[in-house]
N, C-alpha and C positions, 0 to 999 in steps of 0.2 A: 826616276820620276817620269822620264819620257816614255819608258816602257809601259808604265801603268796607264799613261794617257793614251798610248796607242791601243792598249787592250780595251779601254773604255770606248774609244772610237770604233774599234772593230765590233764590239758588242752592240753598239747603236746601229751599225750597218746591218748586222745579222738580225736585230729586232725589227728594223724597218722592212726587211725582206719578207717578214711574216705577214705583213699587212698589205692589202690591196686597195688602191684608191678607187672609190666608187664613182661610177659615171653618173651623169645627170638623170639617166633613166632609173638607176638603182635608188637614187634619193627619192624619186617620186613614188617608188614602191612602198616606202615607209609611211606615206601619208595615209591617215585613217579616213577611208572613204565611206565606211558604214555609218549610218545615222544613229545617234544615241537614242535608246528607247527606255521608257519607264518600265517599272515592274509590271504594270497592267498591260502594257504593249507586249512585253515578253511573254506574259501569261496567255494573252490572247493568241499570240503566234503559236505557242505550244498547244493551246486548245484546238486551234484550227487543224493541226496535224492529227488530232485524235478523231478518227472517223466515227467511232462509236459515240463519242460525246456529241459531235456535231449532228449525228443522226438523231440522238435523243433530243437535242435542242430543237431541231426542225419538227420533230413529232409533237413536242410540247407546243410550239407556235401554232401548228395546225389544229391541235386539240382546243387551244384557247380560242382560236378564230371560229371553229365550228360550234363551240359551246355558246358563243355570243350570237352567231348568225342564225344557226339552225332553228332555235325556238321562235325567232322573229319571222322567219320565212315559212314556217309550217302553218298550214291552214287550221290546225287543231290546237287547242290549249291543253294545259296540264290537268284540268279538273273535270272536263266534260265527260260524262258517262254515256255509253252507247250499249245498253244491255242486249241489244239485238246483234251485236257484232263482237261477242266475247271470244277471246283467244283466236282471233283471226291471224293466219300466218302472214309472214312478210309478203308484200305485194306492191304494185305500183301505187295503190291508194294509201296503204300503211307500210312504209318501208321497213320498219322493224316489227310489224304486226301490232296486235293489241293485247291488253292484259285481261284479268278476270272480270273487269267492269267495262270492257270495251274501250278503254282509253288508249289513245295513240301512244305506242311505246317509243316511237322515234322522238316525239316531243318530250316525253317524260324522262327518257334516258339522258338527253342533252341537258335538260333542266337539272338532273341529278349531277351531271358533270359540272354545271355552273355552281351548284351548292358546294361540291367538293373543292373546287378551285377557290371559291370565296372563303371557305373555312381554312383551307391550307394557307393561302396568302395572308389572310387577316391574322391568323395565329402566328405565322412567321414574322409578320411586321411587329406585332406586340412583343414577341420574344426578342426581336432585334432591339427595339427601343428600350425595354426594361432591362434586358440582359446586358447590353453594352454599357448602359449608364451604371447599373449596379456593379457589374464586374470591373469596370474601369475604376470606380471609387474604391472597391474592395482591394484592388491590386495596388493602387497609387497611395492610398491612405497608410497611416502608420500600422505597425504590426498589431497593436492592440485592437484598433478599430477594424482592421481587416479580418482578424480572427473572430470577432463578435459577428460581423456580417456573414462570414463563412459558416459559422455555427447556425445562424438563423436559416441560411439557405439549406443546410443539411437537414435541419428539423423539418422544414417545409417539404423537402424532397422525400422524406421518410413517410409522409402521410399517404395512405393507400389511395391510388388514383380513382378507383371505382367508388370509394366512399365520398370523395369530393363531387363526383358526377351525380351520385344519388342524392346527396344533400342539396346540391344546386337544383336538381330536378324537382325536389319536394318544395323548395322555397320559391323558385322562379318558374317552375313548369318546364316541360320538355320543349325544345325548339332550337333553332339555329343559334340564337344569342346565348342560350345556356351552354351549348357545346363550345362555342368560342371562349366563353368565360372559363369553362372547365379546363380547356386546353391552355389557357393563358396563366392560370394560377400557379402552376408549377413548370410550365414549358420553358420559361426563360432561364431556369436555373442552370441548365447545361451550357447555354450561351454565356452566362455570367462567369462560370468556371473557366471556360476557354479564354475569354477576354482577360480574366484575372491572371492566368498563367502567362499570357503574352505580355501583359503590362509588367509583371514581375521580372521578366527577362529584359525588357527595354528601358525601364525607368532609371537604370544606372549607366546608360549610354552617354557618350560625350556630348551629344547635342542636347540632351536633357539637362545635364549639369551646366552647359553653357547658357541655356535658357534660364535656369535658376539663378545663375550668377548675374544675369542681366536684369533680374527683378521680375521675371514673368510670374504671374499668379499660378497657383496649382491647377485651377480650372482651365486656364489657357494651355498650360503644358499638357494636361490630360487630353483635351479635345482638339488641340491644334497640332500636337506632335506625336503623342502616343497612340491614340485610337486610330488615326489615319494609317499608321504603320502596322495595324492589326487587321486591316480590311480583308486581306486574303483569307485567313481562317474564318472571319465573320461571314463572308460571302458563301464560303463552302458550307458552313453550319446552317445558314438560312436555307440554302438550296436543299440540303438533306432533311431539314425539318419539315418542309412542305409535304413530301409524301407520307411522313409519319403522321402529320395532322390529318391528311386525307384518309389514311387507313383507320385512324382512331374514330373519325366521324362516321365512316362507313360501318365500323364495328358497333358503335353505340346505336346508330340508326337501325342496324340489323337486330339488335337486342330490344328495340323499342324505346331507348332512352334518348334518342336524338330527334331528327326531323320526323314529324308525324304526318300521316296521310290526312288530307289529299295532296299535300305538297310531296314532291318527289326528291329522293336521295338515292344514290346508287346502293347504299346499304339497305334502305327500306324497300327498294325494288327487288333486291335479291331475297329479302325476307318474305315479301308477298308471293314470290314465285316458288317458295320452298314446297308448297303443297301440290303444285301442278307441274313441276319441271320435267317429270318423267313423261308426261303426255304432251306437254308443250315446251320443249327444251329451249326455244328461242327467248322465252320470257325471262329466263335466268341467264342464258348464255350471253346475251347482248350487254346488259349492265355489268355483268361480271367481267366480260372482255374489256369494256371501256375502263373499268377500275384497274385492271391489271396493266393495260397498256399505259395508262397515265402514271401509275406508280413506277413501272419499269423505266419509262422515259425519264422521269425525275431522278431516279437512282443512277441511271447511266450518265446523265448529264452532271449530276453532283459528283460522281466518281471522277469524271473527266476534269471538272473544276479543281478537285482536290489534287490531282496530278499536275495540273497546270500551275497552281499556286505553290506547289511544294518546291522549296529551294533545292532539294536534292535532284530534281529533274533538270536543273539548269546545266547546260553544256559549256 
């Protein structure tokens, strides 16, 4: 018995020799000094490290400021014709030159950027409001209700887009409001499917079950707990939908189904320059360049946001 007791004591001594008593300085090293950050703070930190995305964001801010300020500071308006000054090249008087009717291309180009941004942001906002609400209900409701709502979205999505634009043009006439309506009729469907997929993944989480056990209503759970946790994909989708709407507006205006002269749109400016661009290349090059720069900046910034909000990018 004494032999066993000695063996146990010897083992305790050997085990104690494997451990080292930490000094006061080593204990301080275990203190967590980094400040806890939310998901958006972490995403913003990752976004700032992406030089391309930040460059795209700065370019977008500059374009928005110029689109607001330049038409107000220009001494010319969008509609005044000067037939004695047709196709004037870029100069100190007309920075971007003039078009086939002698109108100042600098003012009309930035007016076209204004319209493009208005269409893009308005269509994205409508897609956000309708898509998030519809997709949230479609994902959180029961299987039967969700399937019916999903089938309705699929049927609506299958309608040819150009048919919707032409019908609206016949009924309402061509113009800015018609384009926004045409973009909004089916544009929210992609957003709703993205939100639905996120809700289906989240609605069985512990915090949702806890809220249900505490008697929270379905609407409160959906808009208080579920949708705030899907803001990352929502923000990315909104950002990427803006350049799509801008391009669609330019395309429709180019075909004559969008903004009509004498108002200016980047698509209508390019369409008007088609017959004379070989002799006067600046008439087409300037609005086309502004359209390309705006869309590229939005796409680069949207890709950066997608990487920033992607959980796989976390370290």
